[in-house]
FISE-395080 format. One record per residue: x, y, z of N, C-alpha, C in turn. Coordinates in steps of 0.2 Angstrom, whole numbers, always signed. Layout:
<recs>
{n.px=X&n.py=Y&n.pz=Z&ca.px=X&ca.py=Y&ca.pz=Z&c.px=X&c.py=Y&c.pz=Z};
...
</recs>
This chain:
<recs>
{n.px=+303&n.py=+440&n.pz=+740&ca.px=+298&ca.py=+434&ca.pz=+740&c.px=+291&c.py=+436&c.pz=+741};
{n.px=+286&n.py=+432&n.pz=+739&ca.px=+279&ca.py=+434&ca.pz=+739&c.px=+276&c.py=+427&c.pz=+740};
{n.px=+269&n.py=+428&n.pz=+743&ca.px=+265&ca.py=+422&ca.pz=+743&c.px=+258&c.py=+424&c.pz=+741};
{n.px=+255&n.py=+419&n.pz=+739&ca.px=+248&ca.py=+419&ca.pz=+736&c.px=+243&c.py=+417&c.pz=+741};
{n.px=+238&n.py=+420&n.pz=+742&ca.px=+233&ca.py=+419&ca.pz=+747&c.px=+227&c.py=+415&c.pz=+744};
{n.px=+225&n.py=+409&n.pz=+747&ca.px=+219&ca.py=+406&ca.pz=+744&c.px=+212&c.py=+410&c.pz=+744};
{n.px=+211&n.py=+413&n.pz=+750&ca.px=+204&ca.py=+416&ca.pz=+751&c.px=+203&c.py=+422&c.pz=+746};
{n.px=+208&n.py=+426&n.pz=+745&ca.px=+208&ca.py=+431&ca.pz=+740&c.px=+210&c.py=+430&c.pz=+733};
{n.px=+213&n.py=+424&n.pz=+732&ca.px=+216&ca.py=+423&ca.pz=+725&c.px=+220&c.py=+428&c.pz=+723};
{n.px=+224&n.py=+431&n.pz=+727&ca.px=+229&ca.py=+437&ca.pz=+725&c.px=+236&c.py=+435&c.pz=+728};
{n.px=+241&n.py=+438&n.pz=+724&ca.px=+248&ca.py=+438&ca.pz=+727&c.px=+249&c.py=+444&c.pz=+732};
{n.px=+252&n.py=+443&n.pz=+737&ca.px=+254&ca.py=+448&ca.pz=+742&c.px=+259&c.py=+453&c.pz=+739};
{n.px=+261&n.py=+458&n.pz=+743&ca.px=+267&ca.py=+462&ca.pz=+742&c.px=+273&c.py=+458&c.pz=+742};
{n.px=+278&n.py=+460&n.pz=+738&ca.px=+284&ca.py=+457&ca.pz=+738&c.px=+288&c.py=+460&c.pz=+744};
{n.px=+292&n.py=+455&n.pz=+747&ca.px=+296&ca.py=+457&ca.pz=+753&c.px=+303&c.py=+457&c.pz=+751};
{n.px=+306&n.py=+463&n.pz=+752&ca.px=+313&ca.py=+464&ca.pz=+749&c.px=+318&c.py=+467&c.pz=+755};
{n.px=+324&n.py=+465&n.pz=+754&ca.px=+329&ca.py=+469&ca.pz=+758&c.px=+330&c.py=+467&c.pz=+765};
{n.px=+329&n.py=+461&n.pz=+767&ca.px=+330&ca.py=+459&ca.pz=+774&c.px=+337&c.py=+457&c.pz=+775};
{n.px=+340&n.py=+459&n.pz=+781&ca.px=+346&ca.py=+457&ca.pz=+784&c.px=+345&c.py=+458&c.pz=+791};
{n.px=+350&n.py=+455&n.pz=+795&ca.px=+349&ca.py=+455&ca.pz=+802&c.px=+348&c.py=+462&c.pz=+805};
{n.px=+350&n.py=+467&n.pz=+802&ca.px=+350&ca.py=+474&ca.pz=+805&c.px=+344&c.py=+478&c.pz=+803};
{n.px=+340&n.py=+475&n.pz=+798&ca.px=+334&ca.py=+479&ca.pz=+796&c.px=+328&c.py=+475&c.pz=+799};
{n.px=+322&n.py=+479&n.pz=+799&ca.px=+316&ca.py=+476&ca.pz=+801&c.px=+314&c.py=+470&c.pz=+796};
{n.px=+312&n.py=+465&n.pz=+799&ca.px=+310&ca.py=+460&ca.pz=+794&c.px=+302&c.py=+459&c.pz=+794};
{n.px=+300&n.py=+460&n.pz=+788&ca.px=+293&ca.py=+458&ca.pz=+786&c.px=+291&c.py=+451&c.pz=+785};
{n.px=+285&n.py=+450&n.pz=+783&ca.px=+283&ca.py=+443&ca.pz=+781&c.px=+278&c.py=+443&c.pz=+776};
{n.px=+278&n.py=+438&n.pz=+772&ca.px=+273&ca.py=+437&ca.pz=+766&c.px=+268&c.py=+433&c.pz=+769};
{n.px=+261&n.py=+435&n.pz=+768&ca.px=+256&ca.py=+431&ca.pz=+770&c.px=+251&c.py=+436&c.pz=+774};
{n.px=+246&n.py=+432&n.pz=+776&ca.px=+241&ca.py=+436&ca.pz=+781&c.px=+238&c.py=+431&c.pz=+786};
{n.px=+239&n.py=+432&n.pz=+792&ca.px=+237&ca.py=+427&ca.pz=+797&c.px=+230&c.py=+425&c.pz=+796};
{n.px=+229&n.py=+419&n.pz=+797&ca.px=+222&ca.py=+416&ca.pz=+796&c.px=+220&c.py=+414&c.pz=+789};
{n.px=+224&n.py=+416&n.pz=+784&ca.px=+223&ca.py=+415&ca.pz=+777&c.px=+228&c.py=+410&c.pz=+774};
{n.px=+226&n.py=+404&n.pz=+772&ca.px=+231&ca.py=+399&ca.pz=+769&c.px=+234&c.py=+401&c.pz=+763};
{n.px=+241&n.py=+399&n.pz=+762&ca.px=+245&ca.py=+401&ca.pz=+757&c.px=+245&c.py=+395&c.pz=+752};
{n.px=+244&n.py=+396&n.pz=+745&ca.px=+244&ca.py=+390&ca.pz=+741&c.px=+250&c.py=+391&c.pz=+736};
{n.px=+254&n.py=+397&n.pz=+735&ca.px=+259&ca.py=+398&ca.pz=+731&c.px=+264&c.py=+402&c.pz=+734};
{n.px=+271&n.py=+401&n.pz=+732&ca.px=+276&ca.py=+405&ca.pz=+734&c.px=+281&c.py=+406&c.pz=+728};
{n.px=+283&n.py=+412&n.pz=+728&ca.px=+288&ca.py=+414&ca.pz=+723&c.px=+294&c.py=+418&c.pz=+726};
{n.px=+300&n.py=+415&n.pz=+725&ca.px=+306&ca.py=+418&ca.pz=+728&c.px=+312&c.py=+420&c.pz=+723};
{n.px=+315&n.py=+425&n.pz=+724&ca.px=+321&ca.py=+427&ca.pz=+720&c.px=+326&c.py=+430&c.pz=+724};
{n.px=+333&n.py=+430&n.pz=+722&ca.px=+338&ca.py=+433&ca.pz=+725&c.px=+342&c.py=+438&c.pz=+721};
{n.px=+345&n.py=+443&n.pz=+723&ca.px=+348&ca.py=+448&ca.pz=+719&c.px=+355&c.py=+445&c.pz=+717};
{n.px=+358&n.py=+440&n.pz=+721&ca.px=+364&ca.py=+437&ca.pz=+720&c.px=+363&c.py=+430&c.pz=+720};
{n.px=+367&n.py=+426&n.pz=+717&ca.px=+367&ca.py=+418&ca.pz=+718&c.px=+360&c.py=+415&c.pz=+715};
{n.px=+359&n.py=+409&n.pz=+717&ca.px=+353&ca.py=+405&ca.pz=+714&c.px=+349&c.py=+403&c.pz=+720};
{n.px=+343&n.py=+403&n.pz=+720&ca.px=+339&ca.py=+400&ca.pz=+725&c.px=+335&c.py=+394&c.pz=+722};
{n.px=+334&n.py=+389&n.pz=+726&ca.px=+330&ca.py=+383&ca.pz=+724&c.px=+325&c.py=+382&c.pz=+729};
{n.px=+319&n.py=+380&n.pz=+728&ca.px=+314&ca.py=+379&ca.pz=+733&c.px=+308&c.py=+375&c.pz=+731};
{n.px=+305&n.py=+372&n.pz=+736&ca.px=+299&ca.py=+367&ca.pz=+734&c.px=+295&c.py=+368&c.pz=+740};
{n.px=+288&n.py=+367&n.pz=+739&ca.px=+283&ca.py=+367&ca.pz=+744&c.px=+280&c.py=+360&c.pz=+744};
{n.px=+277&n.py=+359&n.pz=+750&ca.px=+273&ca.py=+353&ca.pz=+752&c.px=+266&c.py=+355&c.pz=+752};
{n.px=+262&n.py=+352&n.pz=+748&ca.px=+255&ca.py=+354&ca.pz=+748&c.px=+251&c.py=+349&c.pz=+752};
{n.px=+247&n.py=+352&n.pz=+756&ca.px=+243&ca.py=+348&ca.pz=+761&c.px=+239&c.py=+342&c.pz=+758};
{n.px=+241&n.py=+336&n.pz=+760&ca.px=+238&ca.py=+330&ca.pz=+758&c.px=+240&c.py=+328&c.pz=+750};
{n.px=+245&n.py=+332&n.pz=+748&ca.px=+247&ca.py=+331&ca.pz=+741&c.px=+254&c.py=+330&c.pz=+739};
{n.px=+259&n.py=+330&n.pz=+744&ca.px=+266&ca.py=+329&ca.pz=+743&c.px=+270&c.py=+335&c.pz=+741};
{n.px=+276&n.py=+334&n.pz=+740&ca.px=+281&ca.py=+339&ca.pz=+738&c.px=+280&c.py=+340&c.pz=+731};
{n.px=+281&n.py=+346&n.pz=+729&ca.px=+281&ca.py=+348&ca.pz=+722&c.px=+288&c.py=+348&c.pz=+719};
{n.px=+289&n.py=+350&n.pz=+713&ca.px=+296&ca.py=+350&ca.pz=+710&c.px=+300&c.py=+355&c.pz=+712};
{n.px=+306&n.py=+355&n.pz=+711&ca.px=+311&ca.py=+361&ca.pz=+713&c.px=+310&c.py=+366&c.pz=+708};
{n.px=+309&n.py=+373&n.pz=+711&ca.px=+309&ca.py=+379&ca.pz=+707&c.px=+315&c.py=+383&c.pz=+708};
{n.px=+317&n.py=+386&n.pz=+702&ca.px=+323&ca.py=+390&ca.pz=+703&c.px=+321&c.py=+397&c.pz=+700};
{n.px=+316&n.py=+398&n.pz=+697&ca.px=+314&ca.py=+405&ca.pz=+694&c.px=+309&c.py=+409&c.pz=+699};
{n.px=+307&n.py=+415&n.pz=+697&ca.px=+303&ca.py=+419&ca.pz=+700&c.px=+298&c.py=+422&c.pz=+695};
{n.px=+291&n.py=+421&n.pz=+697&ca.px=+286&ca.py=+424&ca.pz=+693&c.px=+279&c.py=+423&c.pz=+696};
{n.px=+275&n.py=+427&n.pz=+696&ca.px=+268&ca.py=+426&ca.pz=+698&c.px=+263&c.py=+424&c.pz=+693};
{n.px=+266&n.py=+423&n.pz=+687&ca.px=+261&ca.py=+421&ca.pz=+681&c.px=+264&c.py=+415&c.pz=+678};
{n.px=+270&n.py=+413&n.pz=+678&ca.px=+273&ca.py=+407&ca.pz=+675&c.px=+273&c.py=+402&c.pz=+680};
{n.px=+269&n.py=+396&n.pz=+679&ca.px=+268&ca.py=+391&ca.pz=+684&c.px=+275&c.py=+387&c.pz=+684};
{n.px=+280&n.py=+388&n.pz=+680&ca.px=+286&ca.py=+385&ca.pz=+681&c.px=+291&c.py=+389&c.pz=+685};
{n.px=+289&n.py=+395&n.pz=+687&ca.px=+293&ca.py=+399&ca.pz=+691&c.px=+290&c.py=+401&c.pz=+698};
{n.px=+285&n.py=+397&n.pz=+700&ca.px=+283&ca.py=+398&ca.pz=+707&c.px=+281&c.py=+391&c.pz=+710};
{n.px=+281&n.py=+390&n.pz=+716&ca.px=+280&ca.py=+384&ca.pz=+719&c.px=+273&c.py=+384&c.pz=+722};
{n.px=+269&n.py=+378&n.pz=+721&ca.px=+262&ca.py=+378&ca.pz=+723&c.px=+257&c.py=+377&c.pz=+718};
{n.px=+251&n.py=+376&n.pz=+720&ca.px=+246&ca.py=+375&ca.pz=+715&c.px=+239&c.py=+379&c.pz=+718};
{n.px=+236&n.py=+382&n.pz=+713&ca.px=+230&ca.py=+386&ca.pz=+715&c.px=+225&c.py=+381&c.pz=+719};
{n.px=+223&n.py=+384&n.pz=+725&ca.px=+218&ca.py=+381&ca.pz=+729&c.px=+221&c.py=+376&c.pz=+734};
{n.px=+227&n.py=+374&n.pz=+733&ca.px=+230&ca.py=+368&ca.pz=+737&c.px=+234&c.py=+371&c.pz=+743};
{n.px=+232&n.py=+371&n.pz=+749&ca.px=+236&ca.py=+374&ca.pz=+754&c.px=+243&c.py=+371&c.pz=+755};
{n.px=+248&n.py=+375&n.pz=+757&ca.px=+255&ca.py=+373&ca.pz=+758&c.px=+255&c.py=+372&c.pz=+766};
{n.px=+259&n.py=+366&n.pz=+767&ca.px=+260&ca.py=+365&ca.pz=+774&c.px=+268&c.py=+365&c.pz=+776};
{n.px=+272&n.py=+365&n.pz=+771&ca.px=+279&ca.py=+365&ca.pz=+772&c.px=+283&c.py=+368&c.pz=+766};
{n.px=+289&n.py=+371&n.pz=+767&ca.px=+293&ca.py=+373&ca.pz=+762&c.px=+300&c.py=+372&c.pz=+763};
{n.px=+304&n.py=+370&n.pz=+758&ca.px=+311&ca.py=+370&ca.pz=+759&c.px=+315&c.py=+374&c.pz=+754};
{n.px=+320&n.py=+377&n.pz=+756&ca.px=+324&ca.py=+382&ca.pz=+752&c.px=+331&c.py=+381&c.pz=+753};
{n.px=+335&n.py=+382&n.pz=+747&ca.px=+342&ca.py=+382&ca.pz=+747&c.px=+345&c.py=+388&c.pz=+743};
{n.px=+351&n.py=+390&n.pz=+744&ca.px=+354&ca.py=+395&ca.pz=+740&c.px=+361&c.py=+394&c.pz=+739};
{n.px=+364&n.py=+396&n.pz=+733&ca.px=+371&ca.py=+395&ca.pz=+731&c.px=+373&c.py=+402&c.pz=+729};
{n.px=+380&n.py=+403&n.pz=+730&ca.px=+383&ca.py=+409&ca.pz=+727&c.px=+381&c.py=+416&c.pz=+730};
{n.px=+379&n.py=+415&n.pz=+737&ca.px=+377&ca.py=+421&ca.pz=+740&c.px=+382&c.py=+422&c.pz=+746};
{n.px=+382&n.py=+429&n.pz=+748&ca.px=+386&ca.py=+430&ca.pz=+754&c.px=+382&c.py=+430&c.pz=+760};
{n.px=+383&n.py=+425&n.pz=+765&ca.px=+379&ca.py=+424&ca.pz=+771&c.px=+375&c.py=+418&c.pz=+770};
{n.px=+371&n.py=+417&n.pz=+775&ca.px=+367&ca.py=+411&ca.pz=+776&c.px=+359&c.py=+412&c.pz=+775};
{n.px=+356&n.py=+409&n.pz=+770&ca.px=+349&ca.py=+410&ca.pz=+770&c.px=+345&c.py=+406&c.pz=+775};
{n.px=+340&n.py=+410&n.pz=+778&ca.px=+336&ca.py=+406&ca.pz=+784&c.px=+329&c.py=+408&c.pz=+782};
{n.px=+325&n.py=+404&n.pz=+785&ca.px=+318&ca.py=+404&ca.pz=+783&c.px=+313&c.py=+401&c.pz=+789};
{n.px=+307&n.py=+403&n.pz=+789&ca.px=+303&ca.py=+400&ca.pz=+794&c.px=+295&c.py=+401&c.pz=+792};
{n.px=+291&n.py=+398&n.pz=+794&ca.px=+284&ca.py=+399&ca.pz=+792&c.px=+279&c.py=+400&c.pz=+798};
{n.px=+274&n.py=+403&n.pz=+797&ca.px=+269&ca.py=+404&ca.pz=+803&c.px=+263&c.py=+399&c.pz=+801};
{n.px=+261&n.py=+395&n.pz=+806&ca.px=+256&ca.py=+390&ca.pz=+805&c.px=+249&c.py=+393&c.pz=+807};
{n.px=+245&n.py=+392&n.pz=+802&ca.px=+238&ca.py=+394&ca.pz=+803&c.px=+234&c.py=+391&c.pz=+809};
{n.px=+235&n.py=+384&n.pz=+809&ca.px=+232&ca.py=+380&ca.pz=+814&c.px=+233&c.py=+382&c.pz=+821};
{n.px=+239&n.py=+383&n.pz=+823&ca.px=+240&ca.py=+385&ca.pz=+830&c.px=+243&c.py=+392&c.pz=+831};
{n.px=+243&n.py=+396&n.pz=+826&ca.px=+245&ca.py=+403&ca.pz=+826&c.px=+251&c.py=+404&c.pz=+829};
{n.px=+256&n.py=+400&n.pz=+827&ca.px=+263&ca.py=+401&ca.pz=+829&c.px=+268&c.py=+401&c.pz=+824};
{n.px=+274&n.py=+404&n.pz=+825&ca.px=+280&ca.py=+404&ca.pz=+820&c.px=+284&c.py=+398&c.pz=+822};
{n.px=+286&n.py=+394&n.pz=+817&ca.px=+290&ca.py=+388&ca.pz=+818&c.px=+298&c.py=+391&c.pz=+819};
{n.px=+302&n.py=+386&n.pz=+820&ca.px=+309&ca.py=+387&ca.pz=+820&c.px=+312&c.py=+390&c.pz=+814};
{n.px=+318&n.py=+394&n.pz=+815&ca.px=+322&ca.py=+396&ca.pz=+809&c.px=+325&c.py=+390&c.pz=+806};
{n.px=+325&n.py=+389&n.pz=+799&ca.px=+328&ca.py=+383&ca.pz=+796&c.px=+334&c.py=+386&c.pz=+791};
{n.px=+339&n.py=+382&n.pz=+791&ca.px=+345&ca.py=+384&ca.pz=+786&c.px=+347&c.py=+379&c.pz=+781};
{n.px=+343&n.py=+373&n.pz=+781&ca.px=+345&ca.py=+368&ca.pz=+777&c.px=+340&c.py=+367&c.pz=+772};
{n.px=+341&n.py=+362&n.pz=+768&ca.px=+336&ca.py=+360&ca.pz=+762&c.px=+335&c.py=+352&c.pz=+762};
{n.px=+329&n.py=+350&n.pz=+763&ca.px=+328&ca.py=+343&ca.pz=+763&c.px=+320&c.py=+342&c.pz=+762};
{n.px=+318&n.py=+337&n.pz=+759&ca.px=+311&ca.py=+335&ca.pz=+758&c.px=+310&c.py=+329&c.pz=+763};
{n.px=+315&n.py=+327&n.pz=+767&ca.px=+314&ca.py=+321&ca.pz=+771&c.px=+316&c.py=+322&c.pz=+778};
{n.px=+321&n.py=+327&n.pz=+779&ca.px=+323&ca.py=+328&ca.pz=+786&c.px=+320&c.py=+334&c.pz=+789};
{n.px=+316&n.py=+333&n.pz=+794&ca.px=+311&ca.py=+338&ca.pz=+797&c.px=+315&c.py=+344&c.pz=+800};
{n.px=+322&n.py=+344&n.pz=+801&ca.px=+326&ca.py=+349&ca.pz=+803&c.px=+328&c.py=+354&c.pz=+797};
{n.px=+326&n.py=+352&n.pz=+791&ca.px=+329&ca.py=+355&ca.pz=+785&c.px=+323&c.py=+357&c.pz=+781};
{n.px=+317&n.py=+358&n.pz=+783&ca.px=+311&ca.py=+361&ca.pz=+780&c.px=+307&c.py=+364&c.pz=+785};
{n.px=+304&n.py=+370&n.pz=+783&ca.px=+300&ca.py=+373&ca.pz=+788&c.px=+292&c.py=+371&c.pz=+787};
{n.px=+289&n.py=+370&n.pz=+793&ca.px=+282&ca.py=+368&ca.pz=+793&c.px=+281&c.py=+361&c.pz=+795};
{n.px=+275&n.py=+359&n.pz=+796&ca.px=+273&ca.py=+353&ca.pz=+798&c.px=+267&c.py=+350&c.pz=+794};
{n.px=+268&n.py=+344&n.pz=+792&ca.px=+263&ca.py=+341&ca.pz=+787&c.px=+256&c.py=+341&c.pz=+791};
{n.px=+251&n.py=+343&n.pz=+787&ca.px=+245&ca.py=+343&ca.pz=+790&c.px=+243&c.py=+350&c.pz=+793};
{n.px=+248&n.py=+354&n.pz=+794&ca.px=+246&ca.py=+361&ca.pz=+797&c.px=+247&c.py=+366&c.pz=+792};
{n.px=+242&n.py=+369&n.pz=+789&ca.px=+243&ca.py=+374&ca.pz=+784&c.px=+247&c.py=+380&c.pz=+786};
{n.px=+250&n.py=+383&n.pz=+782&ca.px=+254&ca.py=+389&ca.pz=+783&c.px=+251&c.py=+396&c.pz=+781};
{n.px=+251&n.py=+401&n.pz=+784&ca.px=+248&ca.py=+407&ca.pz=+782&c.px=+253&c.py=+413&c.pz=+781};
{n.px=+259&n.py=+412&n.pz=+783&ca.px=+265&ca.py=+417&ca.pz=+782&c.px=+271&c.py=+414&c.pz=+782};
{n.px=+276&n.py=+417&n.pz=+779&ca.px=+283&ca.py=+415&ca.pz=+778&c.px=+288&c.py=+421&c.pz=+779};
{n.px=+293&n.py=+420&n.pz=+782&ca.px=+299&ca.py=+425&ca.pz=+782&c.px=+305&c.py=+421&c.pz=+780};
{n.px=+309&n.py=+425&n.pz=+776&ca.px=+315&ca.py=+423&ca.pz=+773&c.px=+320&c.py=+429&c.pz=+774};
{n.px=+326&n.py=+427&n.pz=+776&ca.px=+332&ca.py=+432&ca.pz=+777&c.px=+338&c.py=+429&c.pz=+776};
{n.px=+343&n.py=+433&n.pz=+775&ca.px=+350&ca.py=+431&ca.pz=+774&c.px=+354&c.py=+435&c.pz=+780};
{n.px=+358&n.py=+431&n.pz=+783&ca.px=+362&ca.py=+434&ca.pz=+788&c.px=+370&c.py=+432&c.pz=+788};
</recs>
Protein backbone atom coordinates (compact mmCIF):
# COMPACT_ATOMS: atom_id res chain seq x y z
CA UNK A 1 0.00 0.00 0.00
CA UNK A 2 1.02 3.60 -0.41
CA UNK A 3 -0.25 7.05 0.50
CA UNK A 4 -0.07 10.46 -1.14
CA UNK A 5 1.07 13.50 0.85
CA UNK A 6 -0.68 16.84 0.40
CA UNK A 7 2.29 19.15 1.15
CA UNK A 8 4.70 17.40 -1.24
CA UNK A 9 2.10 16.34 -3.82
CA UNK A 10 3.95 13.00 -4.06
CA UNK A 11 3.20 9.33 -3.48
CA UNK A 12 5.20 7.65 -0.72
CA UNK A 13 7.12 4.40 -1.00
CA UNK A 14 5.02 1.26 -1.31
CA UNK A 15 4.90 -0.78 1.88
CA UNK A 16 5.02 -4.55 1.24
CA UNK A 17 5.42 -7.87 3.00
CA UNK A 18 3.98 -7.25 6.46
CA UNK A 19 2.98 -10.08 8.72
CA UNK A 20 3.10 -10.47 12.48
CA UNK A 21 6.66 -11.83 12.52
CA UNK A 22 8.17 -9.13 10.30
CA UNK A 23 8.90 -5.48 11.03
CA UNK A 24 5.95 -3.33 10.19
CA UNK A 25 6.46 -0.07 8.36
CA UNK A 26 3.88 2.57 7.65
CA UNK A 27 2.95 4.76 4.73
CA UNK A 28 2.90 8.50 5.27
CA UNK A 29 4.94 11.14 7.06
CA UNK A 30 4.09 12.40 10.53
CA UNK A 31 2.82 15.97 10.38
CA UNK A 32 1.88 15.83 6.67
CA UNK A 33 -1.77 15.11 5.82
CA UNK A 34 -2.67 12.27 3.45
CA UNK A 35 -5.14 12.89 0.62
CA UNK A 36 -4.97 9.57 -1.34
CA UNK A 37 -4.43 5.88 -0.58
CA UNK A 38 -3.77 2.94 -2.92
CA UNK A 39 -3.91 -0.67 -1.66
CA UNK A 40 -3.33 -4.05 -3.30
CA UNK A 41 -3.05 -7.66 -2.17
CA UNK A 42 -1.00 -10.48 -3.69
CA UNK A 43 -3.89 -12.85 -3.02
CA UNK A 44 -7.63 -12.28 -2.84
CA UNK A 45 -9.42 -8.98 -3.29
CA UNK A 46 -9.30 -5.77 -1.28
CA UNK A 47 -12.04 -3.13 -1.15
CA UNK A 48 -11.46 0.21 0.53
CA UNK A 49 -12.88 3.70 0.92
CA UNK A 50 -11.70 6.91 2.56
CA UNK A 51 -13.58 9.66 4.36
CA UNK A 52 -12.43 13.09 3.28
CA UNK A 53 -12.36 15.86 5.87
CA UNK A 54 -15.69 17.74 5.70
CA UNK A 55 -16.51 15.93 2.44
CA UNK A 56 -17.90 12.48 3.34
CA UNK A 57 -17.06 8.96 2.22
CA UNK A 58 -15.83 8.31 -1.29
CA UNK A 59 -16.81 5.33 -3.41
CA UNK A 60 -15.48 1.81 -2.90
CA UNK A 61 -12.17 1.09 -4.64
CA UNK A 62 -10.93 -2.38 -5.65
CA UNK A 63 -7.93 -1.57 -7.83
CA UNK A 64 -4.42 -0.22 -7.28
CA UNK A 65 -2.83 2.64 -9.19
CA UNK A 66 -1.13 5.92 -8.41
CA UNK A 67 -2.26 7.46 -11.71
CA UNK A 68 -5.75 6.04 -12.44
CA UNK A 69 -8.31 7.90 -10.27
CA UNK A 70 -10.60 4.85 -10.36
CA UNK A 71 -7.93 2.72 -8.65
CA UNK A 72 -7.05 4.80 -5.58
CA UNK A 73 -9.17 6.36 -2.85
CA UNK A 74 -9.17 10.08 -2.14
CA UNK A 75 -8.96 13.40 -3.94
CA UNK A 76 -6.07 15.80 -4.53
CA UNK A 77 -5.73 18.34 -1.74
CA UNK A 78 -8.61 16.95 0.38
CA UNK A 79 -7.27 15.54 3.65
CA UNK A 80 -8.41 12.07 4.73
CA UNK A 81 -9.68 11.57 8.28
CA UNK A 82 -10.86 7.92 8.13
CA UNK A 83 -10.48 4.73 6.09
CA UNK A 84 -12.31 1.42 5.93
CA UNK A 85 -10.86 -1.73 4.35
CA UNK A 86 -12.06 -5.30 3.73
CA UNK A 87 -10.52 -8.30 2.05
CA UNK A 88 -11.82 -11.58 0.66
CA UNK A 89 -9.99 -14.70 -0.46
CA UNK A 90 -6.93 -14.29 1.77
CA UNK A 91 -5.32 -16.52 4.37
CA UNK A 92 -5.47 -14.66 7.68
CA UNK A 93 -7.16 -11.47 8.84
CA UNK A 94 -6.49 -8.03 7.41
CA UNK A 95 -5.99 -5.35 10.08
CA UNK A 96 -5.27 -1.66 9.78
CA UNK A 97 -4.88 1.55 11.76
CA UNK A 98 -4.13 5.22 11.16
CA UNK A 99 -1.98 7.86 12.81
CA UNK A 100 -3.80 11.10 13.57
CA UNK A 101 -1.94 14.29 12.67
CA UNK A 102 -3.98 16.40 15.11
CA UNK A 103 -2.95 14.57 18.31
CA UNK A 104 0.11 12.64 17.03
CA UNK A 105 -1.30 9.25 18.11
CA UNK A 106 -1.96 5.88 16.51
CA UNK A 107 -5.58 4.71 16.62
CA UNK A 108 -6.78 1.22 17.46
CA UNK A 109 -6.30 -1.73 15.11
CA UNK A 110 -9.43 -2.34 13.03
CA UNK A 111 -10.48 -5.63 11.41
CA UNK A 112 -13.92 -4.77 10.02
CA UNK A 113 -15.42 -2.67 7.23
CA UNK A 114 -18.17 -0.09 7.69
CA UNK A 115 -18.86 3.53 6.83
CA UNK A 116 -21.21 3.92 9.82
CA UNK A 117 -19.85 1.74 12.66
CA UNK A 118 -16.93 3.54 14.36
CA UNK A 119 -15.51 0.17 15.45
CA UNK A 120 -15.10 -0.86 11.78
CA UNK A 121 -13.21 2.07 10.31
CA UNK A 122 -9.92 3.66 11.32
CA UNK A 123 -9.75 7.36 12.13
CA UNK A 124 -11.97 10.05 13.57
CA UNK A 125 -14.02 12.51 11.57
CA UNK A 126 -12.43 15.96 11.76
CA UNK A 127 -8.94 14.65 12.62
CA UNK A 128 -6.61 14.45 9.61
CA UNK A 129 -4.46 11.35 9.23
CA UNK A 130 -0.78 11.43 8.32
CA UNK A 131 0.14 7.71 8.30
CA UNK A 132 -1.45 4.30 7.83
CA UNK A 133 -0.44 0.73 8.69
CA UNK A 134 -1.96 -2.40 7.15
CA UNK A 135 -1.12 -5.99 7.97
CA UNK A 136 -2.37 -9.57 7.68
CA UNK A 137 -2.07 -11.93 10.59
